[in-house]
DSSP file (Angstrom, degrees, kcal/mol; ACC not computed):
  #  RESIDUE AA STRUCTURE BP1 BP2  ACC     N-H-->O    O-->H-N    N-H-->O    O-->H-N    TCO  KAPPA ALPHA  PHI   PSI    X-CA   Y-CA   Z-CA
    1    1 A M              0   0    0      0, 0.0     2,-0.5     0, 0.0     0, 0.0   0.000 360.0 360.0 360.0 134.4   32.7   -0.2   89.9
    2    2 A Q        -     0   0    0      2,-0.0     2,-0.3     0, 0.0     3,-0.0  -0.821 360.0-153.9 -93.2 128.2   30.4    2.8   89.8
    3    3 A F        -     0   0    0     -2,-0.5   119,-0.1     2,-0.2    54,-0.0  -0.736  18.3-136.4-100.4 150.0   32.1    6.2   89.0
    4    4 A D  S    S+     0   0    0     -2,-0.3   118,-2.1   117,-0.1   119,-0.2   0.760  91.3  49.3 -72.5 -26.4   30.7    9.6   90.1
    5    5 A T  E    S-A  121   0A   0    116,-0.3     2,-0.4   117,-0.1   116,-0.3  -0.664  72.1-147.3-110.3 169.4   31.4   10.9   86.6
    6    6 A K  E     -A  120   0A   0    114,-2.7   114,-1.5    -2,-0.2     2,-0.5  -1.000   3.7-150.1-136.7 136.5   30.6    9.7   83.2
    7    7 A I  E     -Ab 119  59A   0     51,-0.6    53,-2.4    -2,-0.4     2,-0.4  -0.923  22.7-178.6-105.1 130.9   32.6   10.1   80.0
    8    8 A A  E     -Ab 118  60A   0    110,-2.5   110,-2.4    -2,-0.5     2,-0.4  -0.998  15.8-167.3-134.3 136.5   30.5   10.2   76.8
    9    9 A V  E     -Ab 117  61A   0     51,-3.0    53,-3.0    -2,-0.4     2,-0.5  -0.987   8.1-161.6-115.4 130.2   31.5   10.5   73.2
   10   10 A V  E     -Ab 116  62A   0    106,-2.7   106,-2.1    -2,-0.4     2,-0.4  -0.965  10.0-172.5-117.0 122.9   28.7   11.3   70.7
   11   11 A I  E     -Ab 115  63A   0     51,-2.5    53,-2.0    -2,-0.5     2,-0.2  -0.933  30.0-112.4-120.5 131.8   29.6   10.6   67.0
   12   12 A R  E >   - b   0  64A   0    102,-2.6     3,-1.1    -2,-0.4    53,-0.2  -0.478  25.2-141.2 -65.1 132.0   27.4   11.5   64.1
   13   13 A T  T 3  S+     0   0    0     51,-2.0    -1,-0.1     1,-0.3    52,-0.1   0.606  89.9  65.6 -75.2 -14.6   26.1    8.2   62.6
   14   14 A D  T 3  S+     0   0    0     50,-0.3    -1,-0.3     2,-0.0     2,-0.1   0.330  78.6 109.6 -93.8  11.4   26.4    9.1   58.9
   15   15 A L  S <  S-     0   0    0     -3,-1.1     2,-0.0     1,-0.1    -4,-0.0  -0.420  77.5 -97.9 -82.2 159.3   30.2    9.3   58.8
   16   16 A E     >  -     0   0    0     -2,-0.1     4,-2.4     1,-0.1     3,-0.3  -0.368  40.0-108.9 -63.3 151.6   32.5    6.9   57.1
   17   17 A T  H  > S+     0   0    0      1,-0.2     4,-2.3     2,-0.2     5,-0.2   0.915 120.1  50.4 -49.7 -51.5   34.0    4.3   59.5
   18   18 A W  H  > S+     0   0    0      1,-0.2     4,-2.5     2,-0.2    -1,-0.2   0.865 109.3  52.7 -59.3 -35.6   37.5    5.8   59.4
   19   19 A Q  H  > S+     0   0    0     -3,-0.3     4,-2.9     2,-0.2     5,-0.2   0.930 108.0  50.6 -63.4 -46.8   35.9    9.3   60.2
   20   20 A K  H  X S+     0   0    0     -4,-2.4     4,-2.2     1,-0.2    -2,-0.2   0.919 112.9  46.1 -61.5 -42.2   34.1    7.9   63.3
   21   21 A L  H  X S+     0   0    0     -4,-2.3     4,-2.2     2,-0.2    -1,-0.2   0.938 113.5  48.4 -63.1 -48.3   37.3    6.3   64.6
   22   22 A N  H  X S+     0   0    0     -4,-2.5     4,-2.5     1,-0.2    -2,-0.2   0.915 112.6  48.4 -57.1 -46.6   39.3    9.4   64.0
   23   23 A V  H  X S+     0   0    0     -4,-2.9     4,-2.4     1,-0.2    -1,-0.2   0.876 111.5  49.6 -62.6 -40.1   36.7   11.6   65.6
   24   24 A A  H  X S+     0   0    0     -4,-2.2     4,-2.1    -5,-0.2    -1,-0.2   0.898 110.9  49.4 -65.5 -41.5   36.5    9.4   68.7
   25   25 A A  H  X S+     0   0    0     -4,-2.2     4,-1.3     1,-0.2    -2,-0.2   0.944 113.9  45.3 -65.0 -49.9   40.3    9.2   69.1
   26   26 A F  H  X S+     0   0    0     -4,-2.5     4,-1.1     1,-0.2    -2,-0.2   0.887 112.8  50.5 -64.4 -40.3   40.6   13.0   68.9
   27   27 A L  H  X S+     0   0    0     -4,-2.4     4,-1.4     1,-0.2     3,-0.3   0.889 107.8  52.2 -67.9 -38.5   37.7   13.7   71.2
   28   28 A T  H  X S+     0   0    0     -4,-2.1     4,-2.2     1,-0.2    -1,-0.2   0.793 102.0  60.1 -69.9 -23.9   38.9   11.4   73.9
   29   29 A S  H  X S+     0   0    0     -4,-1.3     4,-2.5     2,-0.2    -1,-0.2   0.843 100.3  57.3 -67.1 -31.1   42.2   13.1   73.9
   30   30 A G  H  X S+     0   0    0     -4,-1.1     4,-2.3    -3,-0.3    -2,-0.2   0.896 105.4  48.7 -57.0 -46.5   40.4   16.2   74.8
   31   31 A I  H  X S+     0   0    0     -4,-1.4     4,-2.3     2,-0.2    -2,-0.2   0.920 110.8  51.0 -62.8 -44.2   39.0   14.6   77.9
   32   32 A A  H  < S+     0   0    0     -4,-2.2    -2,-0.2     1,-0.2    -1,-0.2   0.926 112.0  47.0 -60.9 -43.3   42.5   13.3   78.9
   33   33 A A  H  < S+     0   0    0     -4,-2.5    -1,-0.2     1,-0.2    -2,-0.2   0.905 117.3  42.2 -65.5 -39.6   44.0   16.7   78.5
   34   34 A A  H  < S+     0   0    0     -4,-2.3    -1,-0.2     1,-0.2    -2,-0.2   0.807 124.2  34.9 -75.3 -28.7   41.2   18.4   80.5
   35   35 A F    ><  +     0   0    0     -4,-2.3     3,-2.2    -5,-0.2    -1,-0.2  -0.626  60.2 166.0-130.7  71.5   40.9   15.8   83.2
   36   36 A P  G >  S+     0   0    0      0, 0.0     3,-1.8     0, 0.0    -1,-0.1   0.779  74.6  71.3 -60.3 -23.9   44.4   14.4   84.0
   37   37 A E  G 3  S+     0   0    0      1,-0.3    -5,-0.1    -3,-0.1    -2,-0.0   0.701  87.5  64.0 -64.9 -18.7   42.9   12.9   87.1
   38   38 A C  G <  S+     0   0    0     -3,-2.2    18,-3.4    -7,-0.2     2,-0.4   0.560  79.8 103.0 -80.6  -7.4   41.0   10.4   85.0
   39   39 A I  B <   -E   55   0B   0     -3,-1.8    16,-0.2    16,-0.3    14,-0.0  -0.638  63.5-147.2 -81.2 128.1   44.2    8.9   83.8
   40   40 A G        -     0   0    0     14,-3.0    13,-0.1    -2,-0.4     3,-0.1  -0.029  31.8 -73.3 -80.2-172.5   45.0    5.5   85.4
   41   41 A E        -     0   0    0      1,-0.1    13,-0.5    12,-0.1    -1,-0.2  -0.400  60.6 -84.6 -75.9 156.5   48.4    4.1   86.2
   42   42 A P        -     0   0    0      0, 0.0    10,-0.2     0, 0.0     2,-0.2  -0.266  44.7-122.8 -64.1 154.5   50.7    2.8   83.5
   43   43 A Y  E     -F   51   0C   0      8,-1.1     8,-2.7     9,-0.4     2,-0.3  -0.561  25.3-177.1 -95.0 160.2   50.3   -0.8   82.4
   44   44 A A  E     -F   50   0C   0      6,-0.3     2,-0.1    -2,-0.2     5,-0.0  -0.964  18.5-134.4-151.4 142.6   52.9   -3.6   82.3
   45   45 A D    >   -     0   0    0      4,-1.6     3,-1.7    -2,-0.3     6,-0.0  -0.296  42.6 -88.2 -88.9-177.4   52.6   -7.2   81.0
   46   46 A G  T 3  S+     0   0    0      1,-0.3    -1,-0.1     2,-0.1     0, 0.0   0.677 128.2  55.2 -66.4 -19.7   53.8  -10.3   82.9
   47   47 A A  T 3  S-     0   0    0      2,-0.1    -1,-0.3     3,-0.0     0, 0.0   0.479 120.8-107.5 -91.6  -1.7   57.3   -9.9   81.4
   48   48 A G    <   +     0   0    0     -3,-1.7    -2,-0.1     1,-0.3     0, 0.0   0.530  64.0 155.5  88.8   4.1   57.6   -6.4   82.7
   49   49 A T        -     0   0    0      1,-0.1    -4,-1.6    -5,-0.0    -1,-0.3  -0.536  40.1-131.7 -68.8 121.1   57.2   -4.6   79.3
   50   50 A P  E     -F   44   0C   0      0, 0.0     2,-0.3     0, 0.0    -6,-0.3  -0.467  26.0-175.0 -79.7 147.8   55.8   -1.1   80.2
   51   51 A Y  E     -F   43   0C   0     -8,-2.7    -8,-1.1    -2,-0.2     0, 0.0  -0.918  31.0 -87.0-135.4 159.6   52.8    0.4   78.4
   52   52 A L        -     0   0    0     -2,-0.3    -9,-0.4   -10,-0.2     2,-0.1  -0.211  44.5-101.7 -67.9 157.9   51.1    3.8   78.5
   53   53 A S        -     0   0    0    -11,-0.2     2,-0.3   -13,-0.1    -1,-0.1  -0.370  35.5-154.3 -70.7 157.5   48.4    4.7   80.9
   54   54 A L        -     0   0    0    -13,-0.5   -14,-3.0    -2,-0.1     2,-0.2  -0.838  35.8 -78.9-125.1 164.6   44.8    4.8   79.8
   55   55 A I  B     -E   39   0B   0     -2,-0.3   -16,-0.3   -16,-0.2     4,-0.1  -0.522  46.4-138.9 -59.8 133.8   41.7    6.7   80.9
   56   56 A G  S    S+     0   0    0    -18,-3.4    -1,-0.1    -2,-0.2   -17,-0.1   0.104  72.7  58.2 -96.1  23.2   40.7    4.7   84.0
   57   57 A Q  S    S-     0   0    0    -19,-0.1   -17,-0.1   -17,-0.0   -51,-0.1  -0.956  94.1 -81.1-142.6 164.4   36.9    4.6   83.5
   58   58 A P        -     0   0    0      0, 0.0   -51,-0.6     0, 0.0     2,-0.5  -0.272  34.5-147.6 -62.3 146.5   34.5    3.4   80.8
   59   59 A I  E     -b    7   0A   0    -53,-0.1     2,-0.5    -4,-0.1   -51,-0.2  -0.980  12.8-149.7-117.7 116.9   33.9    5.8   77.9
   60   60 A L  E     -b    8   0A   0    -53,-2.4   -51,-3.0    -2,-0.5     2,-0.5  -0.754   6.9-154.0 -90.5 131.5   30.3    5.5   76.5
   61   61 A V  E     -b    9   0A   0     -2,-0.5    74,-2.5   -53,-0.2     2,-0.3  -0.928  13.3-174.6-113.7 121.7   29.9    6.1   72.8
   62   62 A Y  E     -bC  10 134A   0    -53,-3.0   -51,-2.5    -2,-0.5     2,-0.4  -0.728  16.9-133.2-110.6 157.0   26.5    7.3   71.5
   63   63 A G  E     +bC  11 133A   0     70,-2.3    70,-0.6    -2,-0.3     2,-0.3  -0.856  30.3 162.0-107.9 148.5   25.3    7.9   68.0
   64   64 A A  E     -b   12   0A   0    -53,-2.0   -51,-2.0    -2,-0.4   -50,-0.3  -0.994  31.8-124.3-155.8 160.5   23.5   11.0   66.8
   65   65 A D     >  -     0   0    0     -2,-0.3     4,-2.1   -53,-0.2     3,-0.2  -0.516  50.5 -85.5 -99.6-179.6   22.5   13.0   63.7
   66   66 A R  H  > S+     0   0    0      1,-0.2     4,-2.0     2,-0.2     5,-0.2   0.860 126.9  48.0 -58.9 -42.7   23.3   16.6   63.2
   67   67 A P  H  > S+     0   0    0      0, 0.0     4,-2.4     0, 0.0    -1,-0.2   0.889 112.0  50.2 -63.2 -39.7   20.3   18.0   65.1
   68   68 A Q  H  > S+     0   0    0     -3,-0.2     4,-2.2     2,-0.2    -2,-0.2   0.854 108.7  52.0 -68.2 -36.0   20.8   15.7   68.0
   69   69 A L  H  X S+     0   0    0     -4,-2.1     4,-2.3     2,-0.2    -1,-0.2   0.913 110.7  47.8 -65.6 -43.7   24.5   16.7   68.2
   70   70 A S  H  X S+     0   0    0     -4,-2.0     4,-2.2     1,-0.2    -2,-0.2   0.897 111.0  51.6 -63.9 -38.2   23.5   20.5   68.3
   71   71 A R  H  X S+     0   0    0     -4,-2.4     4,-2.5     1,-0.2    -1,-0.2   0.915 109.6  49.5 -64.0 -42.8   21.0   19.8   70.9
   72   72 A A  H  X S+     0   0    0     -4,-2.2     4,-2.1     2,-0.2    -2,-0.2   0.863 109.1  52.5 -64.2 -36.1   23.6   18.0   73.1
   73   73 A L  H  X S+     0   0    0     -4,-2.3     4,-2.5     2,-0.2     5,-0.2   0.941 111.6  46.3 -66.0 -44.2   26.0   20.8   72.7
   74   74 A E  H  X S+     0   0    0     -4,-2.2     4,-2.1     1,-0.2    -2,-0.2   0.912 113.3  47.9 -65.4 -40.9   23.4   23.3   73.9
   75   75 A R  H  X S+     0   0    0     -4,-2.5     4,-0.8     2,-0.2    -1,-0.2   0.872 111.7  51.0 -66.9 -34.6   22.3   21.2   76.8
   76   76 A A  H ><>S+     0   0    0     -4,-2.1     5,-2.8     1,-0.2     3,-1.0   0.957 112.3  46.1 -64.0 -51.8   26.0   20.6   77.8
   77   77 A L  H ><5S+     0   0    0     -4,-2.5     3,-1.6     1,-0.3    -2,-0.2   0.857 107.5  56.2 -62.0 -37.4   26.7   24.3   77.7
   78   78 A A  H 3<5S+     0   0    0     -4,-2.1    -1,-0.3     1,-0.3    -2,-0.2   0.701 109.4  48.2 -70.2 -16.5   23.6   25.2   79.6
   79   79 A R  T <<5S-     0   0    0     -3,-1.0    -1,-0.3    -4,-0.8    -2,-0.2   0.070 120.8-108.0-106.5  22.3   24.7   22.9   82.4
   80   80 A N  T < 5S+     0   0    0     -3,-1.6     2,-0.6     1,-0.2    -3,-0.2   0.783  71.1 144.5  57.2  31.7   28.2   24.3   82.5
   81   81 A V      < -     0   0    0     -5,-2.8    -1,-0.2    -6,-0.1    -2,-0.2  -0.900  41.5-148.2 -99.7 123.9   29.8   21.3   80.8
   82   82 A K        -     0   0    0     -2,-0.6    37,-0.3    37,-0.2     2,-0.2  -0.813  21.4-163.9 -94.1 108.2   32.6   22.2   78.5
   83   83 A P        -     0   0    0      0, 0.0     2,-0.4     0, 0.0    35,-0.2  -0.483  21.6-119.1 -89.1 156.5   32.7   19.6   75.7
   84   84 A A  E     -D  117   0A   0     33,-2.8    33,-1.7    -2,-0.2     2,-0.3  -0.763  37.2-155.2 -85.3 141.5   35.4   18.8   73.2
   85   85 A V  E     -D  116   0A   0     -2,-0.4     2,-0.4    31,-0.2    31,-0.2  -0.878  18.1-170.3-121.3 153.4   34.1   19.4   69.7
   86   86 A Y  E     -D  115   0A   0     29,-1.8    28,-2.8    -2,-0.3    29,-1.4  -0.976  13.7-165.5-138.0 129.1   34.9   18.0   66.2
   87   87 A T  E >   -D  113   0A   0     -2,-0.4     3,-1.3    26,-0.2     4,-0.4  -0.761  32.9-114.7-113.8 160.9   33.5   19.6   63.2
   88   88 A E  G >  S+     0   0    0     24,-2.7     3,-1.2    -2,-0.3     4,-0.3   0.810 113.7  65.9 -60.8 -29.4   33.3   18.4   59.5
   89   89 A D  G >  S+     0   0    0      1,-0.3     3,-1.4    23,-0.2    -1,-0.3   0.768  88.9  67.8 -63.2 -27.1   35.6   21.2   58.5
   90   90 A M  G X  S+     0   0    0     -3,-1.3     3,-1.5     1,-0.3    -1,-0.3   0.743  84.6  70.0 -68.0 -23.4   38.4   19.6   60.6
   91   91 A F  G <  S+     0   0    0     -3,-1.2    -1,-0.3    -4,-0.4    -2,-0.2   0.738  97.7  52.6 -64.2 -18.8   38.6   16.7   58.2
   92   92 A R  G <  S+     0   0    0     -3,-1.4    -1,-0.3    -4,-0.3     2,-0.2   0.353  95.9  86.1 -98.6   4.6   40.0   19.1   55.6
   93   93 A T    <   -     0   0    0     -3,-1.5     3,-0.1    -4,-0.1    -3,-0.0  -0.563  60.2-154.2-101.6 169.8   42.8   20.4   57.9
   94   94 A T        +     0   0    0     -2,-0.2     2,-0.3     1,-0.2    -1,-0.1   0.441  68.8  27.8-123.5  -3.2   46.3   19.0   58.5
   95   95 A H  S  > S-     0   0    0      1,-0.1     4,-1.8     0, 0.0    -1,-0.2  -0.966  79.8 -99.1-156.7 171.3   47.3   20.3   61.9
   96   96 A D  H  > S+     0   0    0     -2,-0.3     4,-2.3     1,-0.2     5,-0.2   0.890 116.5  51.7 -65.8 -45.4   46.1   21.4   65.3
   97   97 A A  H  > S+     0   0    0      1,-0.2     4,-2.2     2,-0.2    -1,-0.2   0.912 110.2  50.6 -60.6 -39.6   46.3   25.1   64.7
   98   98 A A  H  > S+     0   0    0      2,-0.2     4,-2.1     1,-0.2    -1,-0.2   0.861 107.4  54.6 -69.3 -32.8   44.3   24.8   61.5
   99   99 A N  H  X S+     0   0    0     -4,-1.8     4,-1.6     2,-0.2    -2,-0.2   0.938 108.1  48.6 -61.2 -44.8   41.6   22.8   63.4
  100  100 A R  H  X S+     0   0    0     -4,-2.3     4,-2.8     1,-0.2    -2,-0.2   0.903 111.4  50.2 -60.7 -41.0   41.2   25.5   65.9
  101  101 A E  H  X S+     0   0    0     -4,-2.2     4,-1.5     1,-0.2    -1,-0.2   0.871 106.3  55.6 -63.0 -37.7   40.9   28.1   63.1
  102  102 A A  H  < S+     0   0    0     -4,-2.1    -1,-0.2     2,-0.2    -2,-0.2   0.876 112.8  42.0 -63.5 -38.3   38.2   26.0   61.4
  103  103 A V  H >< S+     0   0    0     -4,-1.6     3,-1.8     1,-0.2    -2,-0.2   0.942 112.3  53.3 -72.2 -50.5   36.1   26.0   64.6
  104  104 A R  H 3< S+     0   0    0     -4,-2.8    -2,-0.2     1,-0.3    -1,-0.2   0.724  98.9  66.0 -58.5 -24.8   36.8   29.7   65.3
  105  105 A A  T 3< S+     0   0    0     -4,-1.5     2,-0.4    -5,-0.2    -1,-0.3   0.580  99.1  59.6 -74.9  -9.1   35.6   30.6   61.7
  106  106 A V  S <  S-     0   0    0     -3,-1.8     2,-0.2    -4,-0.2     5,-0.1  -0.940  83.3-121.5-126.5 141.1   32.0   29.5   62.5
  107  107 A I    >   -     0   0    0     -2,-0.4     3,-2.2     1,-0.1     4,-0.4  -0.506  36.1-107.8 -78.9 154.0   29.5   30.7   65.1
  108  108 A R  G >  S+     0   0    0      1,-0.3     3,-1.8     2,-0.2    -1,-0.1   0.857 117.1  57.0 -50.5 -46.5   28.3   28.0   67.4
  109  109 A A  G 3  S+     0   0    0      1,-0.3    -1,-0.3     3,-0.1   -39,-0.0   0.699 112.4  43.0 -62.5 -20.3   24.8   27.8   65.9
  110  110 A E  G <  S+     0   0    0     -3,-2.2    -1,-0.3     2,-0.1    -2,-0.2   0.309  79.4 130.9-110.5   8.4   26.3   27.0   62.5
  111  111 A L    <   -     0   0    0     -3,-1.8     2,-1.6    -4,-0.4    -8,-0.1  -0.437  57.0-138.9 -60.2 129.2   29.0   24.5   63.6
  112  112 A N        -     0   0    0     -2,-0.2   -24,-2.7   -42,-0.0   -23,-0.2  -0.595  32.1-162.0 -86.8  75.9   28.8   21.4   61.4
  113  113 A L  E     + D   0  87A   0     -2,-1.6   -26,-0.2   -26,-0.2   -44,-0.1  -0.290  31.7 166.7 -69.7 140.7   29.3   19.1   64.3
  114  114 A V  E     +     0   0A   0    -28,-2.8  -102,-2.6     1,-0.4     2,-0.3   0.377  69.8  10.8-122.9  -7.8   30.4   15.4   63.8
  115  115 A G  E     -AD  11  86A   0    -29,-1.4   -29,-1.8  -104,-0.2    -1,-0.4  -0.961  50.5-170.9-170.6 153.4   31.3   14.7   67.4
  116  116 A L  E     -AD  10  85A   0   -106,-2.1  -106,-2.7    -2,-0.3     2,-0.3  -0.969   5.8-168.3-139.3 150.6   31.3   15.8   71.0
  117  117 A A  E     +AD   9  84A   0    -33,-1.7   -33,-2.8    -2,-0.3     2,-0.3  -0.993  14.3 167.8-140.8 140.7   33.0   14.4   74.1
  118  118 A M  E     -A    8   0A   0   -110,-2.4  -110,-2.5    -2,-0.3     2,-0.4  -0.990  22.0-159.3-150.2 158.5   32.3   15.4   77.7
  119  119 A R  E     +A    7   0A   0     -2,-0.3     2,-0.3   -37,-0.3  -112,-0.2  -0.989  37.0 123.6-137.2 126.5   33.0   14.4   81.2
  120  120 A A  E     -A    6   0A   0   -114,-1.5  -114,-2.7    -2,-0.4    -2,-0.0  -0.924  66.3 -41.7-163.1-179.1   30.7   15.5   84.1
  121  121 A E  E  >  -A    5   0A   0     -2,-0.3     4,-2.3  -116,-0.3     3,-0.3  -0.283  60.7-114.1 -55.4 145.2   28.7   14.0   86.9
  122  122 A R  H  > S+     0   0    0   -118,-2.1     4,-2.5     1,-0.2     5,-0.2   0.891 114.5  49.0 -54.1 -47.0   26.7   11.0   85.8
  123  123 A K  H  > S+     0   0    0   -119,-0.2     4,-1.9     1,-0.2    -1,-0.2   0.865 110.0  52.5 -67.3 -34.1   23.2   12.6   86.2
  124  124 A V  H  > S+     0   0    0     -3,-0.3     4,-2.3     2,-0.2    -1,-0.2   0.956 110.2  46.1 -63.6 -50.9   24.4   15.7   84.3
  125  125 A I  H  X S+     0   0    0     -4,-2.3     4,-2.5     1,-0.2    -2,-0.2   0.896 109.7  56.2 -57.6 -41.4   25.6   13.6   81.3
  126  126 A D  H  < S+     0   0    0     -4,-2.5    -1,-0.2    -5,-0.2     4,-0.2   0.894 110.4  44.9 -58.7 -40.0   22.3   11.6   81.4
  127  127 A K  H >< S+     0   0    0     -4,-1.9     3,-0.7     2,-0.2    -1,-0.2   0.879 112.3  51.2 -73.0 -37.6   20.3   14.8   81.1
  128  128 A V  H 3< S+     0   0    0     -4,-2.3    -2,-0.2     1,-0.2   -53,-0.2   0.889 119.1  35.9 -61.1 -41.6   22.6   16.2   78.4
  129  129 A L  T >< S+     0   0    0     -4,-2.5     3,-2.6    -5,-0.2    -1,-0.2   0.243  81.2 150.9 -99.4  11.9   22.3   13.0   76.3
  130  130 A D  T <  S+     0   0    0     -3,-0.7     3,-0.1     1,-0.3    -3,-0.1  -0.169  71.7  18.0 -48.8 130.4   18.7   12.2   77.1
  131  131 A G  T 3  S+     0   0    0      1,-0.3    -1,-0.3     0, 0.0     2,-0.2   0.240  95.9 120.8  92.0 -13.8   17.1   10.3   74.2
  132  132 A L    <   -     0   0    0     -3,-2.6    -1,-0.3   -64,-0.1     2,-0.3  -0.566  49.5-148.3 -79.5 148.3   20.5    9.3   72.6
  133  133 A K  E     -C   63   0A   0    -70,-0.6   -70,-2.3    -2,-0.2     3,-0.1  -0.791  29.9 -85.8-109.3 156.7   21.3    5.6   72.0
  134  134 A F  E     -C   62   0A   0     -2,-0.3   -72,-0.3   -72,-0.3    -1,-0.1  -0.316  54.7 -98.6 -58.8 145.1   24.6    3.9   72.1
  135  135 A H              0   0    0    -74,-2.5   -74,-0.1     1,-0.1    -1,-0.1  -0.388 360.0 360.0 -65.9 141.6   26.4    4.0   68.8
  136  136 A S              0   0    0     -3,-0.1    -1,-0.1    -2,-0.1    -2,-0.1   0.389 360.0 360.0-115.9 360.0   25.8    0.7   66.8
C-alpha cells in the first residue's frame, strides 16, 4: 500500500544501542500525539485478547551524524514541517518538563541533536532527508 505521507525518524549513528532505541521510541510518540489520524484500529489475537493500536503506516528509520541532523532540521523547518526533536541533554533529565526545559535552554543552531521525527507528504520528506541512508 502506498501512503500519501511518510513518517521518518532520523537517529544519530554514534549513540549507544539503548540510546538509539530510547530516542526512536520517544520521537515516534511525538508523531502519534501530533497526528492521531495515523493511529490504526486496536489489535486482537485469535482468542480475542485486546491489544493497543499502533501507527498504521511504515516508519522509516535513517541514520545521520550531527551535521546531517542539523541540515535535516533546517530543511524540515524551511518546508513548514514541524519535527519532533531529541537532544543529547535530554538523556540527563528524568521527566517530561525537564526535557522541554533542556531544549528551551539552547538556541536552535546550538541544539545537540540526537534524533528527529517527522510526518509530511512523501515528496517533502524525501527532499528533507535527501542524501541520508537507512539506519544500519
